N, C-alpha and C positions, 0 to 999 in steps of 0.2 A: 607608933602612931603614923609615921610616914608610910609604912608598909600597908597599914589599913586603908589609908587614903588612896594609895596607889591601887590596891586591890579593888576598892570601891569604884575608882575611875575605870578600871578594866571591865568590871561587871557592867557599869553604866554604858561603856562604849559598846560592849558585846550585845547588851540588850537593845541599845539603839540600832546597832548594826543589823541584828536579826530582824527588827521591825523594818529597817531600810531595805533589807534583802527581800522580805516578803512583799513590800510595796513595789520594788523593782520587778520582781517576778510577775506580780499582777499586771504591771504596766507592759512588761515584755509579752505576756500572753495576749493582752489586748492588741498590742502593736503587731503581733504575729498574725492574729485573726485579720487585722486590717491589711497586712501584707498579702495574705492568701486571697483576700477578697479582691485586691487589686491585680494580683498575678493570674488568678484562675481564668478570667475571661481572655486575657492575653494568651495564655497557654492553649485554650480551646481554639482561639482564632489561628494560632500558629499551627496546631495539629490539622485543622481543616485545610490550611494552605499547603501543608506538606502532602496531605492526601490528594489534593487536587493536582499538585505538581507530579506526584508519582503516577497518576492516572493519565497524564497527558500522552504518554507513549501509546497506550491502548486506544485512547480517544482518536488521536490523529492517524494511527495505523489503519483504522477503518476508512477514514477519508482519503488516505493516500494509496488506496489499492490501484493497481494497474492490471486489470483483469485479463487473463489469457485469451488469446484469439486463435481461431482456426479457419481455414478455407477449404472448401471442397472444389478442387480444380479439375475440370474435364479437359483432357488432352486431345480428344477427338470430338468433332461435332456430329457424332452419330445421331441419326434420327431417333434412336432409342432413348436418348436423353429427354426429348420432348414427350415421347409416347409413354415411356415406362418410368423413368427416374423422376422427372419433374413432378408428376402427380404425387408420388410418395413424399418428396421433399416439401411440396406445397402443403400437404396435409399435416406435416409435422412442424411447419413454420420455419423451414430451413431454406436458405438460398445457396446458390453455387456460383462458380466463376467459369466462364467459357474461354477456352484457348483458341487463338486465331493466328494464322499466317497464310501464305499463299496456297498451301496444301490443305490446311484446315480452315475452310471459309464457307459460310452458309450458302447453300444453293448448289454446291459442287457435288454431283453424283448422289450417293446415298446419304449425304449429310442433311442436317435440318435446313429448312428453307429460311430465306431472309425474314419472312413473316414470323416464323416460329422463333428465330433468334431475337427479333425485336420484341416479341411477346415476353420472353424471359427477362430481357433487359428492363422492360417496363415493370416487371414484377419484382424488381430489386436485385436481379442477378448482375454480376460484374463480368468484365472481360479482361483478357490478358494476352499480350503478344507471346507467341512461342518463337524463340530465336531460330533463325535459319542461317547456317554458316554461309557467308558470302564475303567476297573480297572488298565489296563496296557497301558497307553497312548503311551509310547515310542514304544512298540511292534506294536500297531495299526498304528502309524505314519510310522514306518519303512516298514511295509507291504504295505501301500499306496504308498510310494516312489518307492519301487521295482516294483509295478504294473505299475505305470506311466512310469518308465524308460524302462520297458520291452516293453511297447507300444509306446515308443519314444514320450511321451507327457511331457510337461514342469511340473516341480514341483513348485507349488505356494508357496509364502511366506505369504499368507493371510489365515485367518481361520474365518469362520462364526459360531457363537454360537446361536442355536435356543433358544427360550424363556426358561429361568431358567436353562440353562446348563453351564453358565460361572461362574467360581470362580477364584479369584486372586491366589489361591493355585496352579493353573496350569501354572502360568506365567513362572516359572523356566524351566519347560519342554518345553514350547513354544519357549523360547529364545534358549535353548539348541538345539532344532530341526531347528533353523533358521527362525522361524515365526517372522515377525516383525509388522504385522497388525492384529488387533483384531476387528471383526465386531460383535457388540452385538445387538440383536433384541430389539427394544423398546417395552417393555411389559406393560408400563403404559399408552399407548395410545397417548403419546406425543413424537414428534421427537426432537432430539437435533442436530442442524446443526453445532455445534462447536466441533471440534475434540480436542483430548487431547493426548499429548505425555508424557508417563510415563516411563522414562528410555529408554529402547530399544524398547518398544512396542508403536505402534500408534493405538489409539482407535477411532472408529467412530460408529455412530448409524445407524440402518436400520429400514425402515418402508415399508409396502406394497405400491406398485406403485399407487394404487387407493384409499388410505385412505382419510377420510374427512379432508379437510384443506390442501391437498397436494399442490395446486396452491399457497396458501399463503406462504407455507414453501419454495417452489421453488423460489419465489420472495425474501424471506428473505435470502435464501442460496446464491442467485446471488448478494446480496448486502452486504454480510458479508465476509470480507477478511479472508482467511484461513479456511473457512467452508467446510464441506463435508457432504454429505448425501447419503445413499445407498437406492435405491428403489428395493425392492424384487419383483420378478415375480414368481407366483406359478401356476402350472397346476394341482393341486390336485383336483380342481373342473373342471367341463366341460368348455372347452374353446370354446365358441360358437361365432356366428357372431357378437353379441353385444360386447363381450369382445374384439374381434379383432378390431372392429371399435373404441371403446373407447380407446384402447391402442394406436391406430394410432393417435388419437387426442392428447393423452398425449405426444407422441413423437413429434408432431408438436409444442406443447407448449415448450418443452425442446429445440427444434431447434431454436425457436424464441428467447428464452433467450440467448442461446449460441451464437447467431449471433453477440451479442455485443462484443465478444472477439476480432474480427478483428478491431473494433474501438479502443479498448484499445491498441492493438499493434501499431497502427498508432500514437496514442497520445503519447505513450512512446518515440517516436522518435523526438518529438517536444521540443526544448529548451524553456521552458515556460518563463524564466526570460528575454528573449530578447524583449518582446513586452507586453505592459500592457494588451492588449486584450486577450492574450493567458492565462493569469492567470484565467480569467473567463471561458475560454474554458476548462482549466484543471479541474476546479471545476465541470463543467458540465460532463466531462468524468468520474470523480470520482463517480458521482451519477448514472451512467448507470449500469444496471444489467449485470454482467459478470459471465459466467459459462462454465466449460469444462466437457464434458462427457468422462470419461477415465476409465482405469483399476485401481485396487488398487495400484499396483506398481507405475503406472504413477502418481497417486494422491499423494502418499507419497513422491515420488521424487520431484514433483512440489512444495509441501508445504515445504519440507526440504530445497530445493534450495532457495525458496522465503525467508524463515526465515534467512538463512545465508546471502543471498544477501541483504536483508533489513538491517541486522546488519552492513554490510560494507557501505551501502548507508547512513545509519544514522550517522555513524562515519565520512563519507565524508561530509555530510551536516553540522555537528557540526564543523568540521575543517574549512569548507568554511565560516560558520557564524562567527567563531572566527577571521578569517583573515579579513573579512569585518568589524567587530567591531574594530579591530586594526587599519585599514585604516581610519575608521570614526573618531576614537579618535585622530589619528595623524592630521587629517584635523582640528578637533576642536581645537587642540593645536595651529596650525598655525594661525587659524583665531583669536583666543584669543590673541596671541602674537602680531598680527598686530594691534588690537584695543588697547591693552595696550601700545604699542609703540606710537601710535598716541596720546593717552591720556597724556603720560608723556612728549611728546615734543610739544604738541599743545597749552597748556595753557600759552600763553605768556602775558596775561593781568596782570600778577603779576607785571611786570615792570611798567605798567601804575599806578597800585595801589601804588607802592612805590613813584612815582613822585608826586601823589596827596597828599600823606602823608607829603612829604617834603615841598610842597607849603603851606599846612595848618600850618606847624610848623613856617614857616617864617612869615605868616600872623598874627599869634598870638604874 
């Protein structure tokens, strides 16, 4: 009789337990649906933040460009510059830089006149001192300044050093005289397209406009942020029809490379992070060759501004990245708390286990 009662109790407990389990399962499924409903929007928000964070680099890379620069520097003030070269450059929208010293000065002999020199300056051309070896640099410089001021010509802040004439010992005098850009001729046969800022002086290299490998260096120049290269033009030798034609072709090549500049300006106005396809577009823009043909003053200002602007943008990018990471971590915590809350409240099968243990005790 006792065994029958015990068996009945076991069956009753099991039947009640099975009903309980089914009820728990229904409740768990409902709570799981509620859990997913609560977690899903948080997950989507988290994924969107991660995508935005991962695109920051491409987005800011477009804005942090330091476009390469180049100068066409004329070492002699030959009248051919005004008669032959200037029209070709003007038609292509390119400016140059005129070199001056006591020997290369407008109005001397076969050189261009003061009026022609002034015309080029008004048209956007720059000028640059050509260093003359002297035991008294300050006196030479002061004399050049007086001469330029008397002729109402601008006093340049750049100085070109022919092969073998530059020494760092002159730096103090350069800075004292207000020179901020040093152009050194590359005497080793190789050009350096990367500039260097040493204290108050900005250094850049110079090569002849038609040296072997010039096209490869132009391509490198246009693909290297912050780079600069000076192309020197000399009339020491006869400037014949072949030179004029070849120089025109060189100008066309520079114009072709420089044309990418407009594409960069348009791309920088595009908020890359708003659309996934724009990240690829940004990467493509970063691969395009970009180049500006400018004066030395404009090149220095451009690179100086880019460096300062890039520092601000990098700080902005890091701040934005930190904020996005904070938001992602906050969402991670919310999602984790939802799962932990479900786990703590959802395992109600413990009650069934206790009922089964009680039945087994009575049966024994």
